[in-house]
PDB file of N, CA, C and O in Angstrom:
ATOM      1  N   UNK A   1       0.854  -1.166  -0.109  1.00  0.00           N
ATOM      2  CA  UNK A   1      -0.200   0.021   0.058  1.00  0.00           C
ATOM      3  C   UNK A   1       0.843   1.214  -0.167  1.00  0.00           C
ATOM      4  O   UNK A   1       1.960   1.193   0.349  1.00  0.00           O
ATOM      5  N   UNK A   2       0.516   1.962  -0.752  1.00  0.00           N
ATOM      6  CA  UNK A   2       1.206   3.402  -0.999  1.00  0.00           C
ATOM      7  C   UNK A   2       0.705   4.355  -0.053  1.00  0.00           C
ATOM      8  O   UNK A   2      -0.497   4.545   0.135  1.00  0.00           O
ATOM      9  N   UNK A   3       1.806   5.066   0.653  1.00  0.00           N
ATOM     10  CA  UNK A   3       1.324   6.180   1.794  1.00  0.00           C
ATOM     11  C   UNK A   3       2.164   7.402   1.190  1.00  0.00           C
ATOM     12  O   UNK A   3       2.997   7.450   0.284  1.00  0.00           O
ATOM     13  N   UNK A   4       1.591   8.427   2.093  1.00  0.00           N
ATOM     14  CA  UNK A   4       2.444   9.792   1.883  1.00  0.00           C
ATOM     15  C   UNK A   4       1.735  10.572   0.738  1.00  0.00           C
ATOM     16  O   UNK A   4       0.800  10.034   0.145  1.00  0.00           O
ATOM     17  N   UNK A   5       2.172  11.880   0.395  1.00  0.00           N
ATOM     18  CA  UNK A   5       1.549  12.669  -0.422  1.00  0.00           C
ATOM     19  C   UNK A   5       1.499  12.193  -1.880  1.00  0.00           C
ATOM     20  O   UNK A   5       2.535  11.817  -2.427  1.00  0.00           O
ATOM     21  N   UNK A   6       0.238  12.200  -2.571  1.00  0.00           N
ATOM     22  CA  UNK A   6       0.185  11.898  -3.966  1.00  0.00           C
ATOM     23  C   UNK A   6       0.866  12.976  -4.845  1.00  0.00           C
ATOM     24  O   UNK A   6       1.494  13.893  -4.315  1.00  0.00           O
ATOM     25  N   UNK A   7       0.737  12.863  -6.234  1.00  0.00           N
ATOM     26  CA  UNK A   7       1.670  13.461  -7.125  1.00  0.00           C
ATOM     27  C   UNK A   7       1.113  14.797  -7.363  1.00  0.00           C
ATOM     28  O   UNK A   7       1.706  15.568  -8.117  1.00  0.00           O
ATOM     29  N   UNK A   8      -0.143  15.184  -6.694  1.00  0.00           N
ATOM     30  CA  UNK A   8      -0.714  16.600  -6.856  1.00  0.00           C
ATOM     31  C   UNK A   8      -0.695  17.305  -5.512  1.00  0.00           C
ATOM     32  O   UNK A   8      -1.317  18.357  -5.365  1.00  0.00           O
ATOM     33  N   UNK A   9      -0.008  16.761  -4.539  1.00  0.00           N
ATOM     34  CA  UNK A   9       0.036  17.276  -3.300  1.00  0.00           C
ATOM     35  C   UNK A   9       0.770  18.769  -3.263  1.00  0.00           C
ATOM     36  O   UNK A   9       1.713  19.014  -4.016  1.00  0.00           O
ATOM     37  N   UNK A  10       0.314  19.626  -2.433  1.00  0.00           N
ATOM     38  CA  UNK A  10       0.778  21.043  -2.125  1.00  0.00           C
ATOM     39  C   UNK A  10       1.314  21.156  -0.947  1.00  0.00           C
ATOM     40  O   UNK A  10       0.816  20.663   0.065  1.00  0.00           O
ATOM     41  N   UNK A  11       2.615  21.965  -0.985  1.00  0.00           N
ATOM     42  CA  UNK A  11       3.346  22.100   0.340  1.00  0.00           C
ATOM     43  C   UNK A  11       2.724  23.534   0.769  1.00  0.00           C
ATOM     44  O   UNK A  11       3.021  24.603   0.238  1.00  0.00           O
ATOM     45  N   UNK A  12       1.834  23.359   1.798  1.00  0.00           N
ATOM     46  CA  UNK A  12       1.116  24.461   2.093  1.00  0.00           C
ATOM     47  C   UNK A  12       1.911  25.504   3.155  1.00  0.00           C
ATOM     48  O   UNK A  12       1.264  26.352   3.769  1.00  0.00           O
ATOM     49  N   UNK A  13       3.320  25.373   3.314  1.00  0.00           N
ATOM     50  CA  UNK A  13       4.181  26.198   3.836  1.00  0.00           C
ATOM     51  C   UNK A  13       4.328  27.502   2.926  1.00  0.00           C
ATOM     52  O   UNK A  13       4.536  28.632   3.367  1.00  0.00           O
ATOM     53  N   UNK A  14       4.192  27.175   1.659  1.00  0.00           N
ATOM     54  CA  UNK A  14       4.772  28.048   0.756  1.00  0.00           C
ATOM     55  C   UNK A  14       3.405  28.809   0.029  1.00  0.00           C
ATOM     56  O   UNK A  14       2.277  28.316   0.050  1.00  0.00           O
ATOM     57  N   UNK A  15       3.677  29.815  -0.465  1.00  0.00           N
ATOM     58  CA  UNK A  15       2.760  30.735  -1.466  1.00  0.00           C
ATOM     59  C   UNK A  15       3.592  31.359  -2.473  1.00  0.00           C
ATOM     60  O   UNK A  15       4.813  31.240  -2.576  1.00  0.00           O
ATOM     61  N   UNK A  16       2.679  32.151  -3.331  1.00  0.00           N
ATOM     62  CA  UNK A  16       3.381  32.781  -4.209  1.00  0.00           C
ATOM     63  C   UNK A  16       2.788  34.203  -4.483  1.00  0.00           C
ATOM     64  O   UNK A  16       1.677  34.489  -4.037  1.00  0.00           O
ATOM     65  N   UNK A  17       3.634  35.231  -5.324  1.00  0.00           N
ATOM     66  CA  UNK A  17       2.886  36.478  -5.688  1.00  0.00           C
ATOM     67  C   UNK A  17       3.284  36.807  -7.018  1.00  0.00           C
ATOM     68  O   UNK A  17       4.449  36.744  -7.411  1.00  0.00           O
ATOM     69  N   UNK A  18       2.095  37.232  -7.857  1.00  0.00           N
ATOM     70  CA  UNK A  18       1.865  37.488  -9.062  1.00  0.00           C
ATOM     71  C   UNK A  18       1.642  39.103  -9.265  1.00  0.00           C
ATOM     72  O   UNK A  18       0.702  39.714  -8.758  1.00  0.00           O
ATOM     73  N   UNK A  19       2.663  39.699 -10.092  1.00  0.00           N
ATOM     74  CA  UNK A  19       2.723  41.214  -9.850  1.00  0.00           C
ATOM     75  C   UNK A  19       2.621  41.597 -11.573  1.00  0.00           C
ATOM     76  O   UNK A  19       3.351  41.007 -12.370  1.00  0.00           O
ATOM     77  N   UNK A  20       1.830  42.435 -11.930  1.00  0.00           N
ATOM     78  CA  UNK A  20       1.349  42.935 -13.177  1.00  0.00           C
ATOM     79  C   UNK A  20       1.309  44.396 -13.015  1.00  0.00           C
ATOM     80  O   UNK A  20       1.204  44.907 -11.900  1.00  0.00           O
ATOM     81  N   UNK A  21       1.391  45.094 -14.123  1.00  0.00           N
ATOM     82  CA  UNK A  21       1.263  46.676 -13.916  1.00  0.00           C
ATOM     83  C   UNK A  21       1.926  47.436 -15.149  1.00  0.00           C
ATOM     84  O   UNK A  21       2.056  46.923 -16.261  1.00  0.00           O
ATOM     85  N   UNK A  22       2.277  48.559 -14.854  1.00  0.00           N
ATOM     86  CA  UNK A  22       3.029  49.391 -15.870  1.00  0.00           C
ATOM     87  C   UNK A  22       4.148  50.271 -15.029  1.00  0.00           C
ATOM     88  O   UNK A  22       3.934  50.653 -13.879  1.00  0.00           O
ATOM     89  N   UNK A  23       5.103  50.483 -15.595  1.00  0.00           N
ATOM     90  CA  UNK A  23       5.554  50.145 -17.012  1.00  0.00           C
ATOM     91  C   UNK A  23       6.160  48.540 -16.977  1.00  0.00           C
ATOM     92  O   UNK A  23       6.753  47.955 -16.071  1.00  0.00           O
ATOM     93  N   UNK A  24       5.806  48.128 -18.193  1.00  0.00           N
ATOM     94  CA  UNK A  24       6.441  46.873 -18.408  1.00  0.00           C
ATOM     95  C   UNK A  24       7.733  46.873 -18.036  1.00  0.00           C
ATOM     96  O   UNK A  24       8.143  48.031 -17.958  1.00  0.00           O
ATOM     97  N   UNK A  25       8.593  46.025 -17.760  1.00  0.00           N
ATOM     98  CA  UNK A  25      10.088  45.721 -17.585  1.00  0.00           C
ATOM     99  C   UNK A  25      10.342  46.564 -16.440  1.00  0.00           C
ATOM    100  O   UNK A  25      11.496  46.986 -16.515  1.00  0.00           O
ATOM    101  N   UNK A  26       9.719  47.002 -15.369  1.00  0.00           N
ATOM    102  CA  UNK A  26       9.966  47.394 -14.064  1.00  0.00           C
ATOM    103  C   UNK A  26      10.564  46.403 -13.317  1.00  0.00           C
ATOM    104  O   UNK A  26       9.985  45.321 -13.408  1.00  0.00           O
ATOM    105  N   UNK A  27      11.678  46.428 -12.504  1.00  0.00           N
ATOM    106  CA  UNK A  27      12.160  45.660 -11.792  1.00  0.00           C
ATOM    107  C   UNK A  27      11.570  45.556 -10.291  1.00  0.00           C
ATOM    108  O   UNK A  27      11.363  46.539  -9.579  1.00  0.00           O
ATOM    109  N   UNK A  28      11.339  44.261  -9.933  1.00  0.00           N
ATOM    110  CA  UNK A  28      10.682  43.673  -8.810  1.00  0.00           C
ATOM    111  C   UNK A  28      11.535  43.039  -7.793  1.00  0.00           C
ATOM    112  O   UNK A  28      12.154  42.016  -8.085  1.00  0.00           O
ATOM    113  N   UNK A  29      11.626  43.623  -6.493  1.00  0.00           N
ATOM    114  CA  UNK A  29      12.474  43.307  -5.649  1.00  0.00           C
ATOM    115  C   UNK A  29      11.408  42.857  -4.431  1.00  0.00           C
ATOM    116  O   UNK A  29      10.381  43.471  -4.142  1.00  0.00           O
ATOM    117  N   UNK A  30      11.922  41.590  -3.766  1.00  0.00           N
ATOM    118  CA  UNK A  30      11.369  41.378  -2.386  1.00  0.00           C
ATOM    119  C   UNK A  30      12.716  40.997  -1.471  1.00  0.00           C
ATOM    120  O   UNK A  30      13.629  40.199  -1.684  1.00  0.00           O
ATOM    121  N   UNK A  31      12.415  42.020  -0.222  1.00  0.00           N
ATOM    122  CA  UNK A  31      13.086  42.062   0.674  1.00  0.00           C
ATOM    123  C   UNK A  31      14.576  42.256   0.052  1.00  0.00           C
ATOM    124  O   UNK A  31      15.534  41.587   0.440  1.00  0.00           O
ATOM    125  N   UNK A  32      14.652  43.187  -0.893  1.00  0.00           N
ATOM    126  CA  UNK A  32      15.864  43.639  -1.675  1.00  0.00           C
ATOM    127  C   UNK A  32      16.513  42.514  -2.525  1.00  0.00           C
ATOM    128  O   UNK A  32      17.674  42.591  -2.927  1.00  0.00           O
ATOM    129  N   UNK A  33      15.783  41.584  -2.746  1.00  0.00           N
ATOM    130  CA  UNK A  33      16.379  40.537  -3.571  1.00  0.00           C
ATOM    131  C   UNK A  33      15.553  40.769  -5.050  1.00  0.00           C
ATOM    132  O   UNK A  33      14.324  40.835  -5.053  1.00  0.00           O
ATOM    133  N   UNK A  34      16.296  40.877  -6.217  1.00  0.00           N
ATOM    134  CA  UNK A  34      15.805  41.046  -7.570  1.00  0.00           C
ATOM    135  C   UNK A  34      15.160  39.628  -7.968  1.00  0.00           C
ATOM    136  O   UNK A  34      15.751  38.551  -8.056  1.00  0.00           O
ATOM    137  N   UNK A  35      13.876  39.884  -8.172  1.00  0.00           N
ATOM    138  CA  UNK A  35      12.711  38.714  -8.485  1.00  0.00           C
ATOM    139  C   UNK A  35      12.632  38.661  -9.807  1.00  0.00           C
ATOM    140  O   UNK A  35      12.448  37.547 -10.296  1.00  0.00           O
ATOM    141  N   UNK A  36      12.734  39.680 -10.590  1.00  0.00           N
ATOM    142  CA  UNK A  36      12.385  39.567 -12.118  1.00  0.00           C
ATOM    143  C   UNK A  36      11.885  40.883 -12.486  1.00  0.00           C
ATOM    144  O   UNK A  36      12.115  41.869 -11.786  1.00  0.00           O
ATOM    145  N   UNK A  37      11.167  40.933 -13.629  1.00  0.00           N
ATOM    146  CA  UNK A  37      10.447  42.232 -14.086  1.00  0.00           C
ATOM    147  C   UNK A  37       9.005  42.064 -14.294  1.00  0.00           C
ATOM    148  O   UNK A  37       8.482  40.956 -14.412  1.00  0.00           O
ATOM    149  N   UNK A  38       8.368  43.175 -14.337  1.00  0.00           N
ATOM    150  CA  UNK A  38       6.825  42.963 -14.665  1.00  0.00           C
ATOM    151  C   UNK A  38       6.708  42.657 -15.983  1.00  0.00           C
ATOM    152  O   UNK A  38       7.472  43.135 -16.821  1.00  0.00           O
ATOM    153  N   UNK A  39       5.766  41.859 -16.267  1.00  0.00           N
ATOM    154  CA  UNK A  39       4.837  40.978 -15.548  1.00  0.00           C
ATOM    155  C   UNK A  39       5.827  39.966 -14.656  1.00  0.00           C
ATOM    156  O   UNK A  39       6.863  39.612 -15.219  1.00  0.00           O
ATOM    157  N   UNK A  40       5.623  39.567 -13.552  1.00  0.00           N
ATOM    158  CA  UNK A  40       6.222  38.620 -12.721  1.00  0.00           C
ATOM    159  C   UNK A  40       5.572  37.822 -11.756  1.00  0.00           C
ATOM    160  O   UNK A  40       4.758  38.298 -10.965  1.00  0.00           O
ATOM    161  N   UNK A  41       5.911  36.563 -11.785  1.00  0.00           N
ATOM    162  CA  UNK A  41       5.334  35.782 -10.806  1.00  0.00           C
ATOM    163  C   UNK A  41       6.435  35.024  -9.782  1.00  0.00           C
ATOM    164  O   UNK A  41       7.353  34.387 -10.298  1.00  0.00           O
ATOM    165  N   UNK A  42       6.339  35.094  -8.575  1.00  0.00           N
ATOM    166  CA  UNK A  42       7.656  34.559  -7.746  1.00  0.00           C
ATOM    167  C   UNK A  42       6.840  33.467  -6.970  1.00  0.00           C
ATOM    168  O   UNK A  42       5.908  33.676  -6.193  1.00  0.00           O
ATOM    169  N   UNK A  43       7.362  32.299  -7.326  1.00  0.00           N
ATOM    170  CA  UNK A  43       6.629  31.154  -6.721  1.00  0.00           C
ATOM    171  C   UNK A  43       7.524  30.422  -5.502  1.00  0.00           C
ATOM    172  O   UNK A  43       8.717  30.700  -5.382  1.00  0.00           O
ATOM    173  N   UNK A  44       6.866  29.475  -4.615  1.00  0.00           N
ATOM    174  CA  UNK A  44       7.675  28.913  -3.706  1.00  0.00           C
ATOM    175  C   UNK A  44       8.355  29.823  -2.728  1.00  0.00           C
ATOM    176  O   UNK A  44       9.536  29.695  -2.405  1.00  0.00           O
ATOM    177  N   UNK A  45       7.570  30.723  -2.288  1.00  0.00           N
ATOM    178  CA  UNK A  45       7.860  31.588  -1.140  1.00  0.00           C
ATOM    179  C   UNK A  45       7.483  30.999   0.095  1.00  0.00           C
ATOM    180  O   UNK A  45       6.441  30.346   0.053  1.00  0.00           O
ATOM    181  N   UNK A  46       8.097  31.071   1.232  1.00  0.00           N
ATOM    182  CA  UNK A  46       7.746  30.770   2.431  1.00  0.00           C
ATOM    183  C   UNK A  46       6.759  31.854   2.988  1.00  0.00           C
ATOM    184  O   UNK A  46       6.956  33.063   2.870  1.00  0.00           O
ATOM    185  N   UNK A  47       5.744  31.325   3.568  1.00  0.00           N
ATOM    186  CA  UNK A  47       4.609  32.099   3.861  1.00  0.00           C
ATOM    187  C   UNK A  47       5.193  33.158   5.027  1.00  0.00           C
ATOM    188  O   UNK A  47       5.915  32.775   5.947  1.00  0.00           O
ATOM    189  N   UNK A  48       4.795  34.458   4.855  1.00  0.00           N
ATOM    190  CA  UNK A  48       5.188  35.522   5.915  1.00  0.00           C
ATOM    191  C   UNK A  48       5.086  36.781   5.098  1.00  0.00           C
ATOM    192  O   UNK A  48       4.654  36.766   3.945  1.00  0.00           O
ATOM    193  N   UNK A  49       5.467  37.802   5.674  1.00  0.00           N
ATOM    194  CA  UNK A  49       5.675  39.184   5.267  1.00  0.00           C
ATOM    195  C   UNK A  49       6.972  39.621   4.628  1.00  0.00           C
ATOM    196  O   UNK A  49       8.103  39.394   5.057  1.00  0.00           O
ATOM    197  N   UNK A  50       6.607  40.341   3.441  1.00  0.00           N
ATOM    198  CA  UNK A  50       7.820  40.721   2.770  1.00  0.00           C
ATOM    199  C   UNK A  50       7.873  42.150   2.403  1.00  0.00           C
ATOM    200  O   UNK A  50       6.780  42.679   2.198  1.00  0.00           O
ATOM    201  N   UNK A  51       9.012  42.930   2.272  1.00  0.00           N
ATOM    202  CA  UNK A  51       8.983  44.061   1.528  1.00  0.00           C
ATOM    203  C   UNK A  51       9.239  44.019   0.191  1.00  0.00           C
ATOM    204  O   UNK A  51      10.266  43.533  -0.281  1.00  0.00           O
ATOM    205  N   UNK A  52       8.132  44.628  -0.602  1.00  0.00           N
ATOM    206  CA  UNK A  52       7.986  44.570  -1.958  1.00  0.00           C
ATOM    207  C   UNK A  52       8.507  45.987  -2.629  1.00  0.00           C
ATOM    208  O   UNK A  52       8.054  47.034  -2.167  1.00  0.00           O
ATOM    209  N   UNK A  53       9.304  46.021  -3.540  1.00  0.00           N
ATOM    210  CA  UNK A  53       9.843  47.251  -4.164  1.00  0.00           C
ATOM    211  C   UNK A  53       9.801  47.241  -5.449  1.00  0.00           C
ATOM    212  O   UNK A  53      10.595  46.477  -5.997  1.00  0.00           O
ATOM    213  N   UNK A  54       8.970  47.987  -6.237  1.00  0.00           N
ATOM    214  CA  UNK A  54       8.820  47.898  -7.929  1.00  0.00           C
ATOM    215  C   UNK A  54       9.740  49.185  -8.314  1.00  0.00           C
ATOM    216  O   UNK A  54       9.671  50.140  -7.541  1.00  0.00           O
ATOM    217  N   UNK A  55      10.477  49.274  -9.288  1.00  0.00           N
ATOM    218  CA  UNK A  55      11.296  50.439  -9.429  1.00  0.00           C
ATOM    219  C   UNK A  55      11.678  50.393 -10.982  1.00  0.00           C
ATOM    220  O   UNK A  55      11.909  49.323 -11.545  1.00  0.00           O
ATOM    221  N   UNK A  56      11.728  51.587 -11.614  1.00  0.00           N
ATOM    222  CA  UNK A  56      12.255  51.742 -12.927  1.00  0.00           C
ATOM    223  C   UNK A  56      12.973  53.092 -13.038  1.00  0.00           C
ATOM    224  O   UNK A  56      12.747  53.972 -12.208  1.00  0.00           O
ATOM    225  N   UNK A  57      13.813  53.268 -14.024  1.00  0.00           N
ATOM    226  CA  UNK A  57      14.499  54.609 -13.941  1.00  0.00           C
ATOM    227  C   UNK A  57      13.243  55.622 -14.537  1.00  0.00           C
ATOM    228  O   UNK A  57      12.306  55.229 -15.231  1.00  0.00           O
ATOM    229  N   UNK A  58      13.452  56.882 -14.125  1.00  0.00           N
ATOM    230  CA  UNK A  58      12.553  57.811 -14.298  1.00  0.00           C
ATOM    231  C   UNK A  58      11.003  57.705 -14.012  1.00  0.00           C
ATOM    232  O   UNK A  58      10.139  58.356 -14.598  1.00  0.00           O
ATOM    233  N   UNK A  59      10.790  56.751 -12.986  1.00  0.00           N
ATOM    234  CA  UNK A  59       9.624  56.587 -12.248  1.00  0.00           C
ATOM    235  C   UNK A  59       9.901  56.528 -10.658  1.00  0.00           C
ATOM    236  O   UNK A  59      10.962  56.197 -10.130  1.00  0.00           O
ATOM    237  N   UNK A  60       8.738  56.915 -10.029  1.00  0.00           N
ATOM    238  CA  UNK A  60       8.694  56.710  -8.643  1.00  0.00           C
ATOM    239  C   UNK A  60       8.703  55.256  -8.307  1.00  0.00           C
ATOM    240  O   UNK A  60       8.044  54.467  -8.983  1.00  0.00           O
ATOM    241  N   UNK A  61       9.501  54.828  -7.176  1.00  0.00           N
ATOM    242  CA  UNK A  61       9.299  53.648  -6.768  1.00  0.00           C
ATOM    243  C   UNK A  61       8.046  53.424  -5.907  1.00  0.00           C
ATOM    244  O   UNK A  61       7.429  54.274  -5.265  1.00  0.00           O
ATOM    245  N   UNK A  62       7.786  52.068  -6.025  1.00  0.00           N
ATOM    246  CA  UNK A  62       6.565  51.739  -5.277  1.00  0.00           C
ATOM    247  C   UNK A  62       7.207  50.704  -4.096  1.00  0.00           C
ATOM    248  O   UNK A  62       8.063  49.845  -4.307  1.00  0.00           O
ATOM    249  N   UNK A  63       6.547  51.021  -2.765  1.00  0.00           N
ATOM    250  CA  UNK A  63       7.181  49.973  -1.928  1.00  0.00           C
ATOM    251  C   UNK A  63       5.914  49.792  -0.962  1.00  0.00           C
ATOM    252  O   UNK A  63       5.242  50.704  -0.479  1.00  0.00           O
ATOM    253  N   UNK A  64       5.751  48.517  -0.800  1.00  0.00           N
ATOM    254  CA  UNK A  64       4.684  48.118   0.342  1.00  0.00           C
ATOM    255  C   UNK A  64       4.984  46.797   0.888  1.00  0.00           C
ATOM    256  O   UNK A  64       5.612  45.936   0.272  1.00  0.00           O
ATOM    257  N   UNK A  65       4.517  46.671   2.054  1.00  0.00           N
ATOM    258  CA  UNK A  65       4.526  45.327   2.846  1.00  0.00           C
ATOM    259  C   UNK A  65       3.561  44.373   2.385  1.00  0.00           C
ATOM    260  O   UNK A  65       2.381  44.704   2.265  1.00  0.00           O
ATOM    261  N   UNK A  66       3.992  43.130   2.094  1.00  0.00           N
ATOM    262  CA  UNK A  66       2.947  42.186   1.526  1.00  0.00           C
ATOM    263  C   UNK A  66       2.952  41.029   2.168  1.00  0.00           C
ATOM    264  O   UNK A  66       4.035  40.607   2.574  1.00  0.00           O
ATOM    265  N   UNK A  67       1.800  40.306   2.386  1.00  0.00           N
ATOM    266  CA  UNK A  67       1.652  38.946   3.151  1.00  0.00           C
ATOM    267  C   UNK A  67       1.307  37.872   2.211  1.00  0.00           C
ATOM    268  O   UNK A  67       0.271  37.850   1.546  1.00  0.00           O
ATOM    269  N   UNK A  68       2.313  36.904   2.189  1.00  0.00           N
ATOM    270  CA  UNK A  68       2.126  35.553   1.548  1.00  0.00           C
ATOM    271  C   UNK A  68       1.711  34.728   2.284  1.00  0.00           C
ATOM    272  O   UNK A  68       2.370  34.405   3.272  1.00  0.00           O
ATOM    273  N   UNK A  69       0.444  34.135   1.990  1.00  0.00           N
ATOM    274  CA  UNK A  69      -0.343  33.106   2.923  1.00  0.00           C
ATOM    275  C   UNK A  69       0.084  31.773   2.178  1.00  0.00           C
ATOM    276  O   UNK A  69       0.358  31.641   0.985  1.00  0.00           O
ATOM    277  N   UNK A  70       0.072  30.918   3.076  1.00  0.00           N
ATOM    278  CA  UNK A  70       0.595  29.363   2.702  1.00  0.00           C
ATOM    279  C   UNK A  70      -0.548  28.752   1.531  1.00  0.00           C
ATOM    280  O   UNK A  70      -1.738  28.968   1.764  1.00  0.00           O
ATOM    281  N   UNK A  71      -0.309  28.272   0.738  1.00  0.00           N
ATOM    282  CA  UNK A  71      -1.020  27.608  -0.383  1.00  0.00           C
ATOM    283  C   UNK A  71      -1.717  28.655  -1.255  1.00  0.00           C
ATOM    284  O   UNK A  71      -2.548  28.219  -2.051  1.00  0.00           O
ATOM    285  N   UNK A  72      -1.473  30.110  -1.214  1.00  0.00           N
ATOM    286  CA  UNK A  72      -2.243  30.841  -1.993  1.00  0.00           C
ATOM    287  C   UNK A  72      -1.289  31.834  -2.902  1.00  0.00           C
ATOM    288  O   UNK A  72      -0.118  32.038  -2.581  1.00  0.00           O
ATOM    289  N   UNK A  73      -1.846  32.384  -3.971  1.00  0.00           N
ATOM    290  CA  UNK A  73      -1.110  33.350  -4.727  1.00  0.00           C
ATOM    291  C   UNK A  73      -1.699  34.947  -4.437  1.00  0.00           C
ATOM    292  O   UNK A  73      -2.875  35.282  -4.572  1.00  0.00           O
ATOM    293  N   UNK A  74      -0.905  35.572  -4.133  1.00  0.00           N
ATOM    294  CA  UNK A  74      -1.300  37.166  -3.853  1.00  0.00           C
ATOM    295  C   UNK A  74      -1.094  37.760  -5.307  1.00  0.00           C
ATOM    296  O   UNK A  74      -0.021  37.622  -5.896  1.00  0.00           O
ATOM    297  N   UNK A  75      -2.181  38.432  -5.859  1.00  0.00           N
ATOM    298  CA  UNK A  75      -2.193  39.081  -7.124  1.00  0.00           C
ATOM    299  C   UNK A  75      -2.293  40.591  -6.959  1.00  0.00           C
ATOM    300  O   UNK A  75      -3.326  41.096  -6.519  1.00  0.00           O
ATOM    301  N   UNK A  76      -1.268  41.296  -7.294  1.00  0.00           N
ATOM    302  CA  UNK A  76      -0.951  42.672  -7.215  1.00  0.00           C
ATOM    303  C   UNK A  76      -0.849  43.392  -8.589  1.00  0.00           C
ATOM    304  O   UNK A  76      -0.242  42.913  -9.547  1.00  0.00           O
ATOM    305  N   UNK A  77      -1.438  44.476  -8.598  1.00  0.00           N
ATOM    306  CA  UNK A  77      -1.249  45.466  -9.809  1.00  0.00           C
ATOM    307  C   UNK A  77      -0.448  46.792  -9.342  1.00  0.00           C
ATOM    308  O   UNK A  77      -0.821  47.551  -8.448  1.00  0.00           O
ATOM    309  N   UNK A  78       0.729  46.925 -10.123  1.00  0.00           N
ATOM    310  CA  UNK A  78       1.325  48.009  -9.628  1.00  0.00           C
ATOM    311  C   UNK A  78       1.413  49.092 -10.692  1.00  0.00           C
ATOM    312  O   UNK A  78       1.760  48.700 -11.806  1.00  0.00           O
ATOM    313  N   UNK A  79       1.210  50.119 -10.571  1.00  0.00           N
ATOM    314  CA  UNK A  79       1.289  51.388 -11.573  1.00  0.00           C
ATOM    315  C   UNK A  79       2.413  52.519 -11.090  1.00  0.00           C
ATOM    316  O   UNK A  79       2.114  53.314 -10.199  1.00  0.00           O
ATOM    317  N   UNK A  80       3.539  52.544 -11.637  1.00  0.00           N
ATOM    318  CA  UNK A  80       4.617  53.506 -11.378  1.00  0.00           C
ATOM    319  C   UNK A  80       4.150  54.752 -11.864  1.00  0.00           C
ATOM    320  O   UNK A  80       3.594  54.828 -12.960  1.00  0.00           O
ATOM    321  N   UNK A  81       4.342  55.780 -11.098  1.00  0.00           N
ATOM    322  CA  UNK A  81       4.266  57.287 -11.508  1.00  0.00           C
ATOM    323  C   UNK A  81       5.406  57.885 -11.861  1.00  0.00           C
ATOM    324  O   UNK A  81       6.386  58.001 -11.126  1.00  0.00           O
ATOM    325  N   UNK A  82       5.280  58.410 -13.366  1.00  0.00           N
ATOM    326  CA  UNK A  82       6.584  59.182 -13.818  1.00  0.00           C
ATOM    327  C   UNK A  82       7.036  60.315 -12.839  1.00  0.00           C
ATOM    328  O   UNK A  82       6.277  60.994 -12.148  1.00  0.00           O
ATOM    329  N   UNK A  83       8.331  60.401 -12.892  1.00  0.00           N
ATOM    330  CA  UNK A  83       9.038  61.445 -12.092  1.00  0.00           C
ATOM    331  C   UNK A  83       8.898  62.691 -13.034  1.00  0.00           C
ATOM    332  O   UNK A  83       9.034  62.616 -14.255  1.00  0.00           O
ATOM    333  N   UNK A  84       8.625  63.801 -12.377  1.00  0.00           N
ATOM    334  CA  UNK A  84       8.528  65.013 -13.172  1.00  0.00           C
ATOM    335  C   UNK A  84       9.560  66.128 -12.930  1.00  0.00           C
ATOM    336  O   UNK A  84       9.509  67.169 -13.585  1.00  0.00           O
TER     337      UNK A  84
END
């Protein structure tokens, strides 16, 4: 008899963040670690709070504290304002 998690089991200690918005190719950082560019999905994150920063030259940075919940994906839309 087979025991243990099946092939579709999910590790509920982890979640993910999916970030879309403008401008495309803005840099995405979690706790100062570069994770990619918009649009971006960061997977397999330990559940907990993170400092999100999205930045691009000639635009104002976006900063916020986000909470990753176990087994869930947090969907965010970020729109950077141009610097004048």
